[in-house]
C-alpha positions as CSV (number, residue, x, y, z in Angstrom):
1,M,25.6,6.6,30.0
2,T,23.4,7.1,27.0
3,A,21.8,10.9,25.3
4,D,19.1,11.5,23.6
5,T,18.1,14.8,21.8
6,S,15.0,16.2,20.7
7,A,14.2,16.9,16.9
8,D,14.7,20.6,17.4
9,G,17.6,19.9,19.5
10,R,16.2,22.3,22.4
11,T,16.2,19.0,25.1
12,V,18.9,16.5,25.7
13,T,17.7,13.6,28.2
14,L,20.7,11.7,29.8
15,V,19.7,8.3,30.4
16,L,21.8,6.6,33.6
17,K,21.6,3.1,33.7
18,G,22.0,0.8,36.5
19,V,21.6,3.4,39.3
20,R,19.5,4.8,42.0
21,A,19.1,8.2,42.8
22,K,20.1,9.0,46.1
23,S,16.9,9.4,48.6
24,G,16.3,13.0,49.6
25,L,18.5,14.3,46.7
26,A,17.6,17.8,46.1
27,K,16.1,18.9,42.8
28,P,18.8,20.8,41.0
29,S,18.3,24.5,40.0
30,F,19.9,26.4,37.1
31,H,19.6,29.6,36.1
32,G,21.8,30.7,32.6
33,S,21.6,32.0,28.9
34,R,22.2,28.9,27.7
35,V,20.1,26.0,30.0
36,Q,16.9,27.0,30.8
37,S,16.2,24.1,33.0
38,V,17.5,20.5,34.6
39,S,15.3,17.9,36.0
40,W,15.5,14.7,36.9
41,S,13.2,11.4,37.0
42,E,13.7,7.6,38.3
43,K,12.2,4.7,36.4
44,G,13.4,1.1,38.3
45,S,17.4,1.3,38.0
46,E,17.5,3.8,35.5
47,V,17.4,7.6,36.3
48,Y,16.8,10.4,33.6
49,V,18.5,13.9,33.8
50,T,16.2,16.3,31.2
51,V,17.9,19.0,30.1
52,K,16.0,22.2,28.3
53,L,18.5,24.5,26.4
54,A,18.0,28.1,24.9
55,A,17.5,28.6,21.5
56,G,20.9,28.5,19.3
57,C,22.4,26.4,21.5
58,K,24.0,22.7,21.5
59,V,25.6,20.4,23.9
60,K,28.3,18.4,24.3
61,A,28.6,15.1,26.7
62,G,30.9,13.7,28.5
63,A,32.0,11.6,31.4
64,L,35.4,12.2,33.9
65,S,36.9,10.0,36.5
66,K,38.6,10.3,39.9
67,P,36.0,11.0,41.4
68,A,33.3,9.8,38.4
69,R,30.9,12.3,37.1
70,I,28.9,13.7,33.8
71,F,29.1,16.7,32.0
72,L,27.3,18.6,29.4
73,D,29.0,21.5,27.7
74,A,26.3,24.0,26.5
75,V,27.4,26.5,23.9
76,P,26.4,28.6,21.3
77,A,25.3,27.3,17.9
78,S,27.4,29.8,16.0
79,A,30.3,28.4,17.8
80,A,30.2,25.8,14.9
81,A,28.6,27.5,12.1
82,S,29.6,26.7,8.8
83,T,32.4,28.8,7.0
84,S,30.1,28.9,4.5
85,A,27.5,30.5,6.4
86,K,27.5,34.3,4.8
87,T,26.1,37.4,6.6
88,G,26.1,41.2,5.2
89,T,29.0,42.1,3.1
90,T,31.8,41.2,5.0
91,G,31.9,37.5,3.9
92,K,32.3,36.6,7.5
93,P,29.9,33.7,9.2
94,S,27.6,35.1,11.8
95,A,28.5,34.9,15.2
96,G,25.1,34.7,16.7
97,T,23.3,37.3,19.1
98,S,22.1,36.7,22.5
99,T,19.8,39.0,24.3
100,S,20.6,37.3,27.9
101,T,21.5,39.7,30.5
102,S,24.2,37.2,31.8
103,V,26.0,37.3,28.4
104,A,25.4,40.9,28.0
105,A,27.2,41.7,30.9
106,A,30.1,39.0,30.2
107,K,30.8,40.9,26.9
108,Q,30.9,44.0,29.1
109,A,33.1,42.8,31.6
110,A,35.4,41.9,28.8
111,K,35.3,45.2,27.0
112,D,35.9,46.9,30.5
113,A,38.9,44.7,31.2
114,G,40.1,45.9,27.6
115,L,40.0,42.6,25.8
116,P,39.9,41.9,22.2
117,D,36.0,41.9,20.2
118,G,34.7,38.3,20.4
119,T,35.5,37.9,24.5
120,V,33.3,37.2,27.1
121,A,34.8,37.0,30.8
122,Y,33.3,35.0,33.9
123,Q,34.5,35.6,37.5
124,L,34.7,31.6,38.4
125,A,36.2,32.6,41.5
126,P,37.7,35.7,43.6
127,G,41.0,36.2,41.7
128,L,40.3,33.4,38.8
129,M,38.6,34.9,35.9
130,E,37.7,32.7,32.7
131,Y,37.8,34.8,29.4
132,D,36.3,32.6,26.3
133,Y,37.3,34.4,23.1
134,K,36.0,33.4,19.5
135,V,36.3,35.3,16.6
136,W,36.5,34.0,12.5
137,Q,39.6,34.9,10.9
138,S,40.5,34.4,7.2
139,G,39.8,30.8,6.7
140,G,37.9,29.9,9.8
141,W,37.0,30.2,13.4
142,L,39.1,30.8,16.0
143,T,38.1,29.1,19.5
144,A,40.5,30.3,22.5
145,Y,40.2,29.9,26.4
146,F,42.2,31.7,29.0
147,L,42.7,31.6,32.5
148,D,43.2,35.0,34.6
149,V,44.8,33.8,38.0
150,D,45.9,36.0,41.1
151,P,49.1,35.0,42.4
152,A,48.1,36.8,45.6
153,R,45.1,34.0,46.2
154,Y,47.1,31.1,43.8
155,T,50.3,29.5,43.3
156,W,51.6,27.2,40.1
157,K,53.1,23.8,40.2
158,P,54.2,21.0,37.6
159,A,52.0,17.6,38.2
160,L,53.7,14.1,36.8
161,G,51.0,12.1,35.1
162,Q,51.0,9.2,37.4
163,G,52.9,11.0,40.1
164,Q,56.4,10.2,39.0
165,V,58.2,9.4,35.9
166,P,57.4,7.9,33.4
167,G,53.9,7.8,33.8
168,L,50.8,9.0,31.5
169,A,47.3,10.4,32.6
170,K,44.7,12.4,31.3
171,L,44.9,16.1,33.0
172,S,41.4,15.7,34.8
173,S,43.1,12.9,36.4
174,I,46.1,14.9,37.8
175,S,44.2,17.9,38.2
176,D,41.7,15.7,40.7
177,A,45.2,14.0,42.2
178,K,46.0,17.2,43.2
179,N,42.7,18.9,43.9
180,A,43.5,21.6,41.8
181,T,41.2,24.9,40.8
182,A,42.9,24.7,37.4
183,A,45.4,23.2,35.1
184,I,46.7,22.9,31.8
185,N,48.9,20.8,30.0
186,A,52.8,21.2,29.9
187,S,55.5,19.6,29.0
188,F,56.8,17.5,25.8
189,F,57.1,13.9,26.4
190,N,58.0,10.5,25.0
191,W,55.4,7.5,24.4
192,N,56.3,6.0,28.1
193,G,55.8,9.4,29.7
194,D,59.6,10.5,30.3
195,L,59.5,14.0,30.2
196,I,61.4,15.9,27.7
197,G,63.0,19.3,29.1
198,V,64.4,20.3,32.4
199,T,61.8,19.9,34.9
200,M,61.8,20.8,38.7
201,I,59.3,19.7,41.3
202,D,59.8,21.1,44.9
203,G,63.6,21.8,44.4
204,S,64.1,18.4,42.9
205,I,65.1,17.9,39.0
206,V,62.7,15.1,37.9
207,G,63.7,16.2,33.8
208,T,66.6,17.1,31.8
209,T,67.6,18.1,27.9
210,Y,71.0,19.4,26.8
211,I,69.4,21.4,24.0
212,E,69.1,24.7,25.4
213,R,65.2,25.5,25.6
214,S,62.7,27.7,27.1
215,A,61.8,27.6,30.6
216,V,59.2,28.8,33.4
217,G,60.8,29.0,36.9
218,L,59.0,29.6,39.9
219,K,61.0,31.0,42.7
220,S,61.1,30.5,46.5
221,D,60.2,34.1,47.4
222,G,57.0,33.8,44.6
223,T,58.4,35.4,41.9
224,T,57.9,33.7,38.3
225,V,60.9,33.9,35.8
226,F,61.5,33.1,32.5
227,G,64.7,32.4,30.4
228,T,66.4,29.7,28.5
229,I,67.9,26.8,29.9
230,T,70.8,23.9,29.9
231,Y,71.4,21.1,32.4
232,S,75.0,19.9,33.4
233,G,75.7,17.4,36.0
234,T,78.5,15.3,37.1
235,V,79.3,12.7,39.5
236,T,82.6,12.3,41.4
237,A,83.5,9.1,43.1
238,G,86.5,7.1,43.7
239,G,88.7,10.1,42.3
240,V,86.7,10.1,38.5
241,T,84.3,12.5,37.5
242,Q,81.9,11.4,34.7
243,Y,79.2,13.5,33.1
244,V,75.1,13.2,33.8
245,G,73.8,12.3,30.9
246,G,70.2,12.5,31.9
247,V,67.7,12.3,35.2
248,D,64.9,10.2,35.7
249,A,65.0,8.6,32.3
250,E,65.9,5.6,30.1
251,R,69.6,4.8,30.5
252,G,71.3,4.5,27.1
253,T,74.4,2.9,26.2
254,D,77.6,4.1,28.0
255,S,76.1,7.0,29.9
256,L,75.1,7.6,33.3
257,V,71.9,8.5,34.4
258,L,70.5,9.8,37.8
259,Y,67.3,8.8,39.5
260,N,65.8,9.8,42.8
261,K,62.1,9.0,44.4
262,Y,60.2,10.5,41.3
263,Y,60.9,7.9,39.4
264,G,59.4,5.4,41.6
265,K,60.6,2.3,44.0
266,T,63.1,1.2,41.1
267,T,65.0,2.0,38.4
268,R,63.6,-0.6,36.0
269,T,66.7,-1.2,34.6
270,N,68.1,-4.3,33.0
271,E,71.3,-6.4,34.6
272,Y,73.7,-5.4,31.9
273,G,74.8,-2.1,33.9
274,R,76.6,-1.3,37.4
275,E,73.9,1.2,39.8
276,I,75.4,2.9,42.8
277,T,73.2,3.7,45.8
278,V,74.2,7.2,47.4
279,V,72.5,8.3,50.5
280,D,74.4,11.3,52.7
281,G,76.8,11.7,50.1
282,R,78.0,7.9,50.5
283,V,77.8,4.8,48.4
284,T,75.4,2.0,50.8
285,A,74.9,-0.3,48.2
286,I,75.8,-1.5,44.6
287,R,73.7,-3.5,42.3
288,S,73.6,-4.7,38.8
289,G,70.4,-3.2,37.6
290,N,66.8,-2.5,38.9
291,S,67.9,-0.8,42.1
292,P,65.6,0.3,44.9
293,I,65.5,3.9,44.7
294,P,66.0,5.8,48.3
295,A,63.4,8.5,49.6
296,N,66.2,10.5,50.8
297,G,68.8,9.7,48.0
298,W,70.1,9.1,44.7
299,V,70.7,6.0,42.2
300,V,73.6,6.5,39.9
301,S,72.7,4.1,37.1
302,L,76.0,3.4,34.4
303,H,76.5,1.2,31.5
304,G,79.4,0.6,29.4
305,A,82.1,3.0,29.7
306,A,80.8,4.7,32.4
307,A,80.0,1.8,34.7
308,D,84.0,0.8,33.8
309,A,85.1,4.4,34.9
310,F,83.7,3.7,38.2
311,A,84.7,-0.3,38.7
312,G,86.9,1.1,41.6
313,V,83.9,2.5,43.9
314,R,83.3,0.6,47.1
315,V,80.4,0.6,49.5
316,G,81.1,3.3,52.5
317,D,83.1,5.8,49.5
318,E,82.2,9.2,49.4
319,V,80.5,10.7,46.5
320,E,79.7,14.2,45.2
321,I,76.7,14.9,42.7
322,E,76.6,18.3,41.3
323,Q,73.8,19.8,39.1
324,H,74.1,23.1,37.4
325,L,71.1,25.1,35.5
326,G,72.5,28.6,35.2
327,G,72.1,32.1,37.4
328,V,68.4,33.2,36.6
329,W,67.1,29.8,38.0
330,K,69.0,30.0,41.5
331,D,66.8,29.6,44.3
332,A,64.2,28.4,41.8
333,K,61.7,25.5,43.2
334,E,59.7,24.7,40.2
335,I,61.0,24.7,36.7
336,V,59.0,23.7,33.5
337,S,60.7,24.1,30.4
338,V,58.8,23.3,27.2
339,G,59.4,26.2,23.9
340,P,59.7,28.0,22.3
341,R,59.3,31.5,23.9
342,L,56.5,33.3,22.7
343,V,56.8,36.6,24.8
344,K,59.4,38.6,25.9
345,D,58.9,42.1,27.7
346,G,55.3,42.4,26.2
347,V,56.3,41.8,22.4
348,P,56.4,38.7,20.2
349,Y,59.5,36.9,20.9
350,V,59.4,33.5,18.6
351,T,62.3,31.5,19.3
352,T,61.8,28.7,17.2
353,T,64.7,28.7,15.5
354,A,67.5,28.7,18.4
355,E,65.4,26.0,20.3
356,Q,65.5,23.3,16.9
357,L,61.4,23.8,17.2
358,G,60.8,25.0,13.5
359,D,58.9,21.8,12.6
360,I,56.3,22.9,15.3
361,D,55.5,26.3,13.4
362,L,54.6,24.9,9.7
363,H,50.7,25.1,10.2
364,R,47.8,26.7,12.4
365,E,47.5,23.7,15.0
366,P,45.9,23.6,18.8
367,R,48.1,25.4,21.1
368,S,49.0,25.7,24.9
369,A,50.8,28.6,26.7
370,F,51.3,29.8,30.4
371,A,52.3,33.8,30.9
372,V,52.4,36.5,33.2
373,T,50.6,39.4,32.4
374,K,51.3,43.3,32.6
375,R,48.7,43.1,35.1
376,G,50.8,40.7,37.3
377,T,48.3,37.8,36.9
378,Y,49.3,34.2,35.6
379,L,47.2,33.7,32.2
380,L,46.9,29.6,31.2
381,A,45.6,29.6,27.4
382,V,44.5,27.2,25.4
383,A,43.9,27.6,21.3
384,D,41.7,24.7,20.0
385,G,42.9,23.7,16.2
386,R,41.9,20.5,13.4
387,Q,38.2,21.5,14.0
388,Q,35.4,23.1,12.2
389,D,35.2,25.2,15.5
390,S,38.8,26.3,15.2
391,H,41.3,26.0,12.8
392,G,44.3,26.8,15.5
393,Q,47.4,29.2,15.5
394,T,51.0,29.5,14.1
395,L,53.7,30.6,17.0
396,S,53.5,34.2,15.8
397,E,49.6,34.6,15.9
398,W,49.7,32.6,18.9
399,A,51.8,35.0,20.3
400,K,49.9,38.0,19.2
401,L,47.0,36.9,20.5
402,L,48.3,36.5,24.0
403,I,50.0,39.9,23.9
404,A,46.3,41.0,23.2
405,F,45.3,39.4,26.4
406,G,47.7,41.1,28.5
407,A,50.8,38.6,28.2
408,K,54.2,40.3,29.4
409,D,56.3,36.9,29.5
410,A,54.8,33.7,27.7
411,L,56.1,30.3,27.5
412,N,54.9,28.1,24.4
413,L,53.6,24.5,25.9
414,D,53.0,21.5,24.1
415,G,50.6,21.6,21.9
416,G,47.9,19.4,19.2
417,G,46.0,16.5,20.8
418,S,47.8,17.5,24.4
419,S,46.1,21.0,24.8
420,E,43.7,21.2,27.6
421,L,42.6,23.7,30.0
422,I,40.3,22.8,33.2
423,A,38.9,24.8,36.0
424,G,37.1,23.4,38.9
425,G,37.1,20.3,37.4
426,R,35.4,21.2,33.7
427,V,37.4,21.0,30.4
428,L,37.2,24.1,28.9
429,N,38.2,23.5,25.5
430,S,37.5,20.5,22.7
431,P,40.8,18.5,22.5
432,S,41.2,17.8,18.8
433,D,41.5,14.2,19.5
434,G,38.1,14.3,20.5
435,R,38.9,12.8,24.2
436,E,41.5,14.0,26.6
437,R,45.0,12.4,25.8
438,G,47.2,11.1,28.3
439,I,50.3,13.3,29.0
440,G,53.3,13.2,31.1
441,L,53.3,16.5,33.1
442,G,50.3,19.4,33.6
443,I,51.1,22.5,35.3
444,V,48.2,22.8,38.1
445,I,46.7,26.0,40.1
446,L,46.5,25.8,44.0
447,P,45.1,27.6,45.9
448,R,47.7,29.5,48.7
C-alpha cells in the first residue's frame, strides 16, 4: 500500500497494489466533520481509494493484522500545531475551531457530562463512550484518550501476548484474538514476555513478584477491587516444604518454580534440574528438564539446593501446593499488578516510593491507567508523550487528570512505548514508538 497526498493536503489516495475489488462491492458512504467523502476505483491489479478531508484536517495511514486491514486516522491540524504558534495575549497555541454540528455536539456532550474543557465525547456503542482530550499546558500540548465502560454491559479480563507466558504481541493482535470491544496495555514485562507482577487469569496465577505492588482485581461477584499485593507460595512433598520462587517464570539458581498450562506445552528448562509433575495432588512423573505441562496440574521445577531438598520424592507421593495473595484478593478470578497506585477514594495517591518505582516518574512520559469512576464505570486511559502533539504526564499530573475524568480508584499501567488504547479494532492514540510495540499482557473489554 502507498499513500499519496495532494498539494493542499485535502485529498489522500491509497493505492492498493496486487488486489482486485470484490464484484458488487458497495460504494462507501461517509458523513462527518473530518472526512467529506470516500470513493474507490479499480485499474488492473490496483485499487485506488480516494479520501477527501475537511479543511484543517490531516491523516495518518497504517495497517493492522488479524484480520488484515488498513486505516486512516483523520485529526484536526491543530492537534499538531507548532508550539511556537501564538494567538491573542495568552501565549498559547490556537487549538482551532470547527463549525461542524457533530463536533459541536461532541463538545456539548462532554460539557454536559462535566468533563474538562478540551474534551469531546462520542458514544461508540451502548455503554461505551470515547473521550478525546487535547489542551495546551505549560511547555506543550497534551493529548489523552479515555474509554468509559459500563460494567452492566461489559467486563474486563487480562489477556496474554501470545496466549501464554512468555510471549509478546501487539495490542491489536491481542484484542483481535479475544474479539474484544476494547483493549489497553497492562503489565510490566521482560524482553521475552515474562510478566513482572502478580497476574491471575481465570483463577490461575500466571505471574508473580515478591515486591509489594499495587493491583486491580475482578472478583467472582463482578466487583472490581484495588490494593497492594504480594505473593507467597510453598510446596510440600516427602515431608519437606520449600518456598516458591516464581510462577510461570524463568527458573533461577537454587530455586523452585511452578509451571501451569499458561506457560505452554513444556517447561523449556535445561537438563540441570529436577522436575516433578503433579496431577490431583500426586506425583505422576519425574524428569530432569523440559517436562510436558499437564492441562490439569503443575510441574514443580527445581534447581540446585531446591532440587537436593526434594531428592527423596518419588512417583506416587502426595504433594501439597499452597499459594497466598492476601485477604482483599479472596475470591478474585482476574488480577493485574503493575503500579504505582494513582488514585484512592477520589484523591491523588501516588505510591512510587513505597513500590520502588521512583525511576518511572522522573519526566513527563506516555502513560496508561485503569480506573473505576465515581459513576461506577470502568475508565481506560492513555496519555500520549514524547511527541510534538503531546508531551506526556508525570504520575502526579496523570492522577489529577484521571480524577478530572471521574476516577475514584486508579492503577498506573506500563507506560512509554507500550501505552496504547484500542476501541473497535482501532488504535485511538499515537504510540510513541511510531508503531505498536509487542507487549506481554493487555486488559481486554468483553461484552457480557
